[in-house]
N, C-alpha and C positions, 0 to 999 in steps of 0.2 A: 505495500500500500503505501502510495505516495503522497507526502506532505508538505506544504511550503517550509523552507527552512524556519521562516519567521515565526510561524507559526508554532513548531517545533520548540524553537527558544523561547519562546512565552510559557508555553506549558512546561519547558524544563525548569525555570525560572520558579513560577508558581508549585510545582511538585518539590524543588528545591528547599524553598523558604517555608511553606506546609510543613512538611516533613520536619525540618528542625525545629520549628516552635512545637510541634506535636510529638516527636520521636520519644525524647526522655520519659515522660509521662507514660507514653505506651508500652514502650519495654516494661515500666513498672507493672503495669496493669497486664501484659501478656504474660511478663515470668510468672507472677502473683495467680494470674486466670492457670496459668497449667498447673500450677501444685493445686489449686482447688477442685481441678479433675478428681482427685485422689484425695478429697475432704475427709470421707469418713473413715478411711485406713488411719491416715494421718492422726485424726482426734483419737482412734482407739489407739494409736503408738504412746500418743503424750498423754491418754487420761491415766492417772493413779488408780490404782484398786481401790473399790468401796468399802467403807470400814461396817458398811450394813451386811445383813445376814442374806444369805442366797436370796434371788427372788423366788416368789412362792409361784408353785404351778399355776396355770391359768385359772384354772378350776375353782382354787382357792383366792381369786383375787378379791370375789363380793365379803370376804372376811376382812380383808386386809383394807378394803376400801371403809368399812363400817369401822373399824378401829381410827383412819384418818379424818373421818367426818366427826366423829364423838370429840377427838382430840384437839382437829382444827376445822370446825363447821366453816369457815369463809372458803375451804378448798369445793365445796359444794360448785360454785359458782363457774368454776371451770378447771377440771382435771384430768389429765392423760394415764389410760394405763398402758403401757409397751410392751407390744408381743414381741418383739427382736429386743434383747437386752445383750448386754455388753461392757467392757471397759468405760464406752463414748456413752452408754446409757445404762446406769450403773442399777436401776430399781425397778421394778414392777409398775409403780405409780409415781408421778410427780405432779405438783401442781405450783402455778406462781399466782400468789396474791398479788390484789389490785393495791397499790398505792399511788395515793393520790398527790398528783404533784410529780410523780416520776417522770424523768426523760425517757423515750426510745431508747429500748434495749439494756435500760440499767433494772430492770425486776429480778427480784431474786427467786432463785429456783429451789422448791423442797422436792427431796426425794425419800420416800417411805418403806420400809420391810417389815415383815414379821419376823421376831428373832426366834429361836428354837422352843422357847416356853410360851411364845404366842403372843408376847408384848411387842406394842409398837416402836421403831426405829424409825428415827428423820433425824436427814442428813441435809445440810444447806449446799454443800460443794457438790457439785456433780461431773461432769467431761470437762476436760482441758479446753479453754476458750480459744488457744493459739490458732487451732483452724477457722474459728470465725473470723479471730483478727486477721489473717491472711486474706481470706473472702472480701472483707472489708477493705483492705487495702488496693484488693483489684478493681473491686468498685469504684473505688473514689481515686484511681490511678494514682497512688502513694500520697494524696494531699491530706494533710494532718487537720481539716475540719470537722464542723458538724455533719451529717450525712445531706441535711437541707442545702448546704450551703457547696458543699463536692460536687453533689449531684449534675447540676445544672454546667460548670465546667467542664464535668466529666463528657459533658452531651456536646458541650462546644469543641473539645477537644476529638469527639468521635466523627462530627461531622468533617472537622480538617482532617482528619484521618479519610473521610471519603474523598475529599477532593484531592489527596494526596494520591489514593489510590488510582482514581479516573486520569489524574494528570501523568502520573507515572505508567497507564498502559499509553494512553496518547504519544508521548515521548518515545515509547519501545517500538511503537508501529512500523515504523520504516525499516527496521532493522530485526524483528522480530524474527522472522523464520530464520534468517542467516546465524542469529547472535543466541538464541533461546536456550540451546544445549553448550553453547561453547563456554567454557572454561579455562582461561588461558592462565597457567600458574608459572610464574615467571618473575622476573626482577620489576617487571612493571606491575608494581601494586594495587597502583589506581584500577589498571584493566581486571585486574584478578578480582579485585573487590565488586568493580563494577558486574563482571560478570556472574559473580557470587549471590549478589544484590537481584539481580535481575531474574537470577533464575528460580531465585526464594520467592519472590514477588509474584511473577508470574503463573507459578506451578500450586502457589496455594491463594492464589486470586480469590476463587470463591470464599473460601474459609474466610479471608479479611473483608469481604465485601458483606456476609454474614455477620461478623463481629460487628462492624463499622455500622450496618443498618441496627442490629438488636440494641449495640450501645444505647444510638438515640432514642429507641423505645424506653428503655430501661429508665434513661435522663430524664426523660418528661413523660414519664407513665402516668400521672398524676393527669396532666390535659388531656393525655389521650383516653384515659379512664373515664373522665367527665365527659367529652366527646362521644364516649361507646354510648354513657348511660344515655344522653339527650335524643341520640341517633336510634339507638337500638331498642330505648324501652320498652317493653312487649306489655301491652295492657291486658291481654287475654293469657297473661304468664300464669302457671298452675299455683294456687295458693299452697301454701307450705301444707306438707300434710301432719306436720308436726302439731300446729294448732287445732287440726282436726282432733287428734288423737291426744287428748292433753286432759284426759278424765287421772286425777291425781289416784284413782284406787288399782288403776291399771299397772302391771310391775314393768320397770325397765329392764331390758334384755342386760343380761351378763353378759362380760366380755366372750366367755366362750361360747354362747348362744349368739352374738352378734357375729363371730368370726363363720359360724356355721352357715347362718343367713346369708353374710356376705357372698360363700363359695356358691350358693346356689343362685344369688340376684348376680353376679358378674365373676363366670367362672375364670377368668383370666387376669382378675386382680387379686394382689397379694396385700393383708392391709399389714402396716407395723403398729401403727398408734390409733388407739381409741381413743376420742376427748368426749367427754363426759360435762355437761354444764347445764344450767337454768339460766332462763329468760327473767330479767327485772319481775313479772308475773308468778316467778314461779314452774313455769311449762319447762319439762326437760327437753336436752337437746343432746344431739349425740352425730359425732362426724368421725369418719373411718380416714387416714391418711394412709396411702401404700403407692404401690407401681403397678407398672404393667407393663412387660420387656417388649408388645406390640407397639406401643405408642409414647410418644414424648407426653413428659411433666411439665406441669406448671409451676413447681418450685425444682431445685436444684436436682434433689433425689426423691420428690414424692408428687403425687396427685394426691386430690381427696375427694370426698363424696358427703353428702348430706343423709342420714337414715334419721326414719322415724323408730324412735328410740323403743316403743313397744313391739313392732312389728319387724324391723330391720328392714324395710323397705326404702330402697333407695329413693329419697324424694327431692336432692337437690345433686344435680350430675353436671354444672357447669364448669368445673375444674377436673372433673375425673377423666382418665385417660380412656379412651374407646365409647365415652357415653357424650361427647361434648357434639355442640351442634355447631353449625358450619363457621359464625363468628368467633366461638369459643376455640374450637379448633386452629382457627388462625391466629388468634390471640396465643392460645401456648406452643403453637410453632416458634413464635419468636424466641420464646424463654426455650424450648427443647433445643432449639440450635443454636442459641447460644452456650446453654449450658453443656451439651453434648450428652444427654442423660437417656440417649435412645440408642437401641442395638446394642448394648451391652458391654463388654470390657474392650473388645475391640474399638467400639468409637471412641470411649475413654483414651486410651493409651495413643489413638491416633490425634486427638485433641490435646493431649499432653505432647505429643512432638510438635505439633503445628504451632501450640503456643509458643515453645522454646525459638520453633524457628521463626515465629512471629519476633520474637523479642531481639533475636540477632538480625534481623530482618531491618531495624530501626536504627540498631546499632550499628550496620554497613551504610546506612543512609547516611548518618553523620560522620562515617570517616569520608566517603564519596565527596560531602560538601566541602571538608577542610583540604581536602587533596584537590578540588576545583579551585577554591580558591587560592593555593600554593601557586597554581597554572598561571592563572590571573595575575598572580604577583610578579611573575617572571617577564612579564610586558612593560612594568613600571623597572624606574632606576635602581629603587630597592628592593629586595626579597626578602627582607625583614617581616615575617608575620605581623598581622595585625593583632592588638588586645584584645578584641572581640573572638577572633578566630582560635588563639590561645586560650581564653577562656571556655570557648564551646570544647575544643579539644581536651580540656582536662574534665569538662563535667563530662564528655563521652566516656572518658576513663570512671571519674568518681561516682557518676552515678548509679551504671549499672551494676559496678562492681558492688558500691554499698548497698546497692537494694538486696543482693545477692548473698551478702555476709549479713548484712541484717535480719532477714528472715532464717538464714541459717540459724544463727546463734540465741534469734528468740524462740524459735523450733525447740532446740537443744536446752533451752532454760525450762522448758516445760516440766520435763521430767524431774529436776532436783529441786525446783520449786515446788513441786506435788500440790496439794490443795491450796497453800500459801498464794497461788496464782489468780491472776485475774486479767482481762483483755486490757485494762489500763496500763497493767505492769508490762505487756507485752509489746504495748504499742511505747511506752517510754524506753525499752530497750531497743525496740527495733532503730527510732527516729536516734538515738543515743548512736548507733554502730554507722544510718546512714548517713546522717550530718558529719561525724567524722572521716568518713572516706571521702566523702565532696570537698570537705575542707581541707584534707591533706592533698588532693588532688589538685585542687585550686593553687596551693603555697607549692609542689612541687613541681606543678608542669605535668601534659599528658606523658613524656616519655618517661620519666623518673618514676612517677606515680603508677604506669601500668606495670613497672618491674618490679614495684616495691608491696602494691596492693594483690596483683594478684595471688602470691602465697598466703596472704591474710585470709585473702575470701579461700583460700583453699581450706588452710587451718581452720577457719570458721565453719566450712561444710562438715570437717571431720569432727567437730564439737557433737553433732549427732549420734553418729556411733558410740564415742566416748561418753554422751550419756547415757546412750544403753547401757556398756559395759558397768559403768560404775552406779546403776541406779539397780541392778540385778537383787540385790537382797532385798528392796521395798518396791522393787515395779518390775514384774516378770518379763522379759522381753515379749514384746509383742509385734506383730507385721514386721519382720526382718527385712521386707522389700523398701522401708524406708530407708534403714542403715544403707542396704547394698546399693541405694539410688546415690545417697550422700557420699557414700566412698566412690563411685565413679565419676560423679561430679567433680569430687576433689585431686582424682587423677587428670581430669581434661582440664583442669584450671593449670594445674602444674604445667603439662605441657603447652598451655598458652601462655604461663610465663617465660619459658624458652623462648618462643616464637618472639615474644615482645621483646625478648633481649637482643635476639636476631636481626629483627627491626629497626630497633634503636641504635644496633653500631653499624648497620648498611643503611639507612635513609641519608637521602641528599641534605646538604647543611642547610637548606632552606625548608627542611620538615619540620613541623613540631613533634614530630615522633623519634626524631635524632637526639641523642644526647648532648650536653652541652660541649663534654669531651672531644665527641665524635665529630660535631661541629667543626671544631677548632682544629682537629686532623685532617679534616678533610679541607678547610679554609689554606693550611698550611700545605698539603700536596697539592692543590690546583697551582699556589703560587712557584713552588719550586718546579710544577712541569713548565709554567709560563717563562721562568728564567732559564 
């Protein structure tokens, strides 16, 4: 396809500047997002053993519920019965008391069990919050602001991301066929990074388009939902069956009965949590959360359905996989495509690798911009890099490595901290490491910082298996895959340091990737040759 050179130049400028503005934030979003593909295994790895007795069999859950409601009547408003239990979900029953004036995400959670003698045990601390923190980091592209402030900013970055994708494809169109699979490895580093950038961008383009579009939907979901309510409100909607069957003398289904009823009503749906509650007028409610491998899910790991608490009949299926109407299924598809919660473990691993490749795509984009600036500088009398270029180069090293190291350290801290951990503490650990890495890179410069921070990042990654080994006495090893991935990542970072050293020694004297000593030697050699 032939495009006019001026059009290609214009879109190349757009692609470069838009990518620079959004690239570092998107690196954090993609790296953290790749980790969230295994949020449940990470939570299981990080969560300490509970001090509660073993969960009661499902058939004994009514006995446990009666004990909970006798001691904590406020739990009747909304409590959960967990059908799948483990380190990440340590009890059969949990609830969150509604606290007036509490901010979003600050509710306390209580977990309950029956001791061997039948007495009630209650524990406030539950699963580790580190996986949830990484997810928030992903959602807010690393911004340490409140959710309400960070999400519109994330939406603007996602729009810039979409512009960068479109402009990048336009720039690549003239040479798409010839250069798509070309990967020219040699002394021309800019050409090598450009080839790698193009291959990653084109081959993962559908994935990136999905991420950009769905991120915009998430950022402005309140506005979209308001429009949905105004446009698609159904005057003929079926009245809630719960209200029809609210006679107080009718018994509410036990969890075991609800599970059996669901197996008949929705054979492919696997429930994981039953949520019991009461409306202000005392009417009982029942909701089932779970998954169906044949369909995408509304949340990252589950969909849900409203049930008649007396009969188990499905009375609300707007968010239930396989039971949604066309509009509901369309909205859910945005969530499912972003979360990768369809198709089983194969899709999750694919999204994990694509997320890491996406993070690397933004890193190579910054490298290309810096190298392009150096090429332009050669046309001027001086080849000294500008201050803005040096700052961008330093941040291109400090921000990605700070993100990787910060997440590694805060994940590793989850095990030794045990029940003393909190989401706020994990945030403090992450941002302390992240800011330290970024500041170090700005102080030392891109070339020296890369050589110095890569082994520090590898050491941070190694803290994860070290935390497993040092916590074996009080925290039995679980999910060894987390430790194995950390070991593999540390090895890759060590190899990357060797490449950084080689690049620093061989880079041209006018490159920000060359060490000052290397620049001096290069200049001396040039002077000797000219003499």
